[in-house]
C-alpha positions as CSV (number, residue, x, y, z in Angstrom):
1,M,140.2,2.4,-82.0
2,D,143.6,3.3,-80.6
3,I,143.4,0.3,-78.3
4,F,142.6,-2.0,-81.2
5,N,145.4,-0.5,-83.3
6,G,147.8,-1.0,-80.4
7,M,146.8,-4.6,-80.1
8,I,147.2,-5.3,-83.8
9,G,150.6,-3.4,-84.0
10,S,152.0,-5.3,-81.0
11,F,150.7,-8.6,-82.4
12,L,152.3,-8.0,-85.8
13,V,155.7,-7.2,-84.3
14,A,155.7,-10.1,-81.8
15,L,154.3,-12.8,-84.1
16,P,157.1,-12.9,-86.7
17,A,159.8,-12.5,-84.0
18,L,158.6,-15.4,-81.8
19,F,157.7,-17.6,-84.8
20,S,161.1,-17.1,-86.3
21,I,163.1,-18.0,-83.2
22,V,160.8,-20.9,-82.2
23,N,160.7,-22.2,-85.8
24,P,157.9,-24.8,-85.4
25,I,158.4,-26.1,-88.9
26,G,162.1,-26.8,-88.6
27,G,161.5,-28.1,-85.1
28,A,158.9,-30.6,-86.3
29,L,161.5,-32.3,-88.5
30,I,163.7,-33.0,-85.5
31,Y,160.6,-33.9,-83.4
32,S,159.7,-36.6,-85.8
33,Q,163.1,-38.2,-85.5
34,V,163.3,-37.9,-81.7
35,T,159.8,-39.5,-81.2
36,I,160.0,-42.1,-84.0
37,G,159.8,-45.0,-81.6
38,R,156.5,-43.9,-80.0
39,L,152.9,-44.6,-80.9
40,H,151.2,-42.0,-83.2
41,A,148.6,-41.1,-80.5
42,E,151.4,-40.7,-77.9
43,R,153.3,-38.4,-80.3
44,I,150.2,-36.2,-80.8
45,T,149.6,-35.9,-77.1
46,L,153.2,-35.1,-76.5
47,A,153.0,-32.4,-79.1
48,Y,150.1,-30.7,-77.4
49,R,151.8,-30.8,-74.0
50,V,155.0,-29.2,-75.5
51,A,152.8,-26.5,-77.1
52,V,151.1,-25.7,-73.7
53,Y,154.5,-25.6,-71.9
54,S,155.9,-23.4,-74.7
55,A,153.0,-21.0,-74.3
56,I,153.7,-20.7,-70.6
57,V,157.4,-20.1,-71.1
58,M,156.7,-17.3,-73.7
59,L,153.9,-15.7,-71.7
60,V,155.9,-15.6,-68.5
61,S,158.9,-14.1,-70.3
62,L,156.7,-11.5,-72.1
63,L,154.8,-10.5,-69.0
64,I,157.4,-10.3,-66.3
65,G,160.8,-10.5,-68.1
66,A,161.4,-6.8,-68.5
67,S,160.0,-6.0,-65.0
68,L,162.2,-8.6,-63.5
69,M,165.3,-7.1,-65.2
70,S,164.2,-3.6,-64.0
71,F,164.0,-5.0,-60.5
72,F,167.7,-5.8,-60.7
73,G,168.5,-2.2,-61.8
74,V,168.7,-2.8,-65.5
75,S,167.1,0.2,-67.4
76,I,164.6,-0.3,-70.2
77,E,167.0,1.3,-72.7
78,A,169.9,-1.0,-71.7
79,L,167.5,-4.0,-71.9
80,R,166.4,-3.0,-75.4
81,V,170.0,-2.6,-76.6
82,A,171.1,-5.9,-75.1
83,G,168.0,-7.7,-76.2
84,G,168.3,-6.3,-79.7
85,L,171.9,-7.5,-79.9
86,V,171.0,-11.0,-78.7
87,V,168.0,-11.3,-81.1
88,A,170.2,-10.0,-84.0
89,A,173.0,-12.4,-83.1
90,S,170.6,-15.3,-82.9
91,A,169.1,-14.4,-86.3
92,W,172.5,-14.0,-87.8
93,G,173.5,-17.5,-86.8
94,M,170.2,-18.9,-88.1
95,L,170.6,-17.0,-91.4
96,Y,174.2,-18.1,-92.3
97,D,174.4,-21.5,-90.6
98,P,170.9,-23.0,-90.2
99,K,172.3,-26.5,-90.1
100,E,174.4,-25.8,-87.0
101,N,171.2,-24.5,-85.3
102,E,169.4,-27.7,-86.3
103,D,172.2,-29.9,-85.0
104,R,172.3,-28.0,-81.7
105,K,168.5,-28.5,-81.3
106,Q,168.8,-32.1,-82.2
107,D,171.5,-32.7,-79.6
108,H,169.3,-31.1,-77.0
109,A,166.4,-33.4,-77.8
110,A,168.0,-36.6,-78.8
111,S,169.5,-37.4,-75.4
112,A,166.1,-38.0,-74.0
113,A,164.6,-39.9,-76.9
114,G,164.0,-43.0,-74.9
115,E,162.6,-41.5,-71.7
116,S,159.0,-41.5,-70.8
117,D,158.3,-37.9,-69.8
118,I,160.2,-35.5,-72.1
119,A,157.5,-32.9,-72.7
120,F,159.0,-30.1,-70.6
121,F,162.6,-31.1,-70.6
122,P,164.1,-31.3,-73.1
123,L,161.4,-30.9,-75.8
124,T,160.0,-27.6,-74.4
125,M,163.2,-26.3,-72.8
126,P,165.7,-26.0,-74.4
127,F,164.5,-27.6,-77.7
128,T,161.4,-25.5,-78.6
129,T,161.6,-22.4,-76.3
130,G,165.2,-22.2,-75.2
131,P,167.3,-19.2,-74.2
132,G,167.0,-17.6,-77.6
133,T,163.2,-17.6,-77.4
134,I,163.3,-16.2,-73.8
135,S,165.7,-13.5,-74.9
136,V,163.4,-12.5,-77.8
137,A,160.4,-12.4,-75.5
138,I,162.2,-10.3,-72.9
139,A,163.4,-8.0,-75.7
140,L,159.8,-7.6,-76.9
141,S,158.7,-6.9,-73.4
142,A,161.3,-4.2,-73.1
143,S,159.8,-2.4,-76.1
144,R,156.5,-1.9,-74.2
145,P,155.0,1.6,-74.3
146,S,155.7,4.0,-71.4
147,T,152.1,5.2,-71.0
148,T,149.8,3.2,-68.7
149,E,146.8,3.1,-71.1
150,A,148.9,1.6,-73.9
151,L,150.1,-1.3,-71.7
152,L,147.0,-3.4,-71.9
153,P,146.8,-3.4,-75.8
154,F,150.5,-4.1,-75.9
155,Y,150.5,-7.1,-73.6
156,T,147.2,-8.4,-75.2
157,G,148.8,-8.3,-78.7
158,T,152.1,-9.9,-77.7
159,S,150.3,-12.6,-75.6
160,A,148.1,-13.4,-78.5
161,A,151.2,-13.8,-80.7
162,A,152.7,-16.2,-78.2
163,I,149.5,-18.3,-78.1
164,V,149.4,-18.4,-81.9
165,V,153.0,-19.6,-82.1
166,S,152.3,-22.3,-79.5
167,L,149.3,-23.4,-81.6
168,A,151.7,-23.6,-84.6
169,V,154.0,-25.8,-82.5
170,A,151.1,-28.1,-81.7
171,I,150.0,-28.3,-85.3
172,C,153.5,-28.8,-86.7
173,Y,154.6,-31.3,-84.1
174,A,151.4,-33.3,-84.3
175,S,151.7,-33.4,-88.1
176,A,155.5,-33.9,-88.1
177,D,155.4,-37.0,-90.3
178,R,153.5,-35.1,-93.0
179,L,155.8,-32.1,-92.8
180,V,158.8,-34.4,-93.2
181,A,157.3,-35.9,-96.4
182,L,156.2,-32.5,-97.7
183,L,159.3,-30.3,-97.0
184,G,162.4,-32.3,-96.2
185,P,165.5,-30.6,-94.7
186,A,166.4,-28.5,-97.7
187,R,163.1,-26.6,-98.0
188,A,162.9,-26.3,-94.2
189,R,166.3,-24.5,-94.2
190,I,165.0,-22.1,-96.8
191,L,162.1,-21.2,-94.6
192,T,164.5,-20.9,-91.7
193,R,166.6,-18.4,-93.6
194,L,163.6,-16.3,-94.6
195,S,162.3,-16.1,-91.0
196,A,165.8,-15.5,-89.7
197,F,166.2,-12.4,-92.0
198,L,162.9,-11.1,-90.6
199,L,164.1,-11.7,-87.1
200,L,167.3,-9.9,-87.8
201,C,165.4,-6.9,-88.9
202,I,163.3,-7.0,-85.7
203,G,166.4,-7.3,-83.6
204,I,168.0,-4.3,-85.3
205,Q,164.8,-2.3,-84.8
206,I,164.7,-3.1,-81.0
207,L,168.4,-2.1,-80.8
208,I,167.8,1.2,-82.6
209,S,164.9,1.9,-80.2
210,G,167.2,1.3,-77.2
211,V,169.9,3.5,-78.6
212,Q,167.5,6.3,-79.3
213,G,166.0,6.0,-75.8
214,A,169.4,6.1,-74.2
215,I,170.4,9.2,-76.2
216,A,167.1,11.0,-75.3
217,T,167.5,10.1,-71.6
218,T,171.1,11.4,-71.6
219,L,170.2,14.7,-73.3
220,A,167.3,15.2,-70.9
221,R,169.6,14.8,-67.9
222,A,172.1,17.1,-69.4
223,H,169.5,19.9,-69.6
């Protein structure tokens, strides 16, 4: 039961964080513009490839991101503080200026609109899962539990969240034309602001966990 609760808890933390920063719905609006000159079947195939690549980027960042940083001498507490700050800063920008975020993503993707193979670059990186997504994934990885028996539920839950987000990317990008007709830029920005506020709260929570861990470590060394 504890294993199941750990999986569900990790999933419920990771899913909104990754979904908010990836923003498949807002990305689909730009995807429809970038791929407008392609056949419908080609756009759907491209959407699935972007989703697979996005899943790989998120899973690699979740599974080895924190361990890689620790290898370079960065403590988990420092990683949590820095990751929380980066996540909160990204969310703040999305919350108060979603159009600037959209314009930046559109610039990343538009330069390759006429190229044949754009699935990984630039549609996956940096358009769909760019530095912000990698930072969020590493920050989530830094919040992993300290006990060995809790690691498997944690990584299972967070990995499941990454896969769900990649499936959302596939669905939204493959249905980009319908989403454009249904939502439009104004409603998409409203959804972006709502998800950005949730991401801001998650970033602050990661930051608080890092500060608490650093204080506890310092007090333990003092004694």
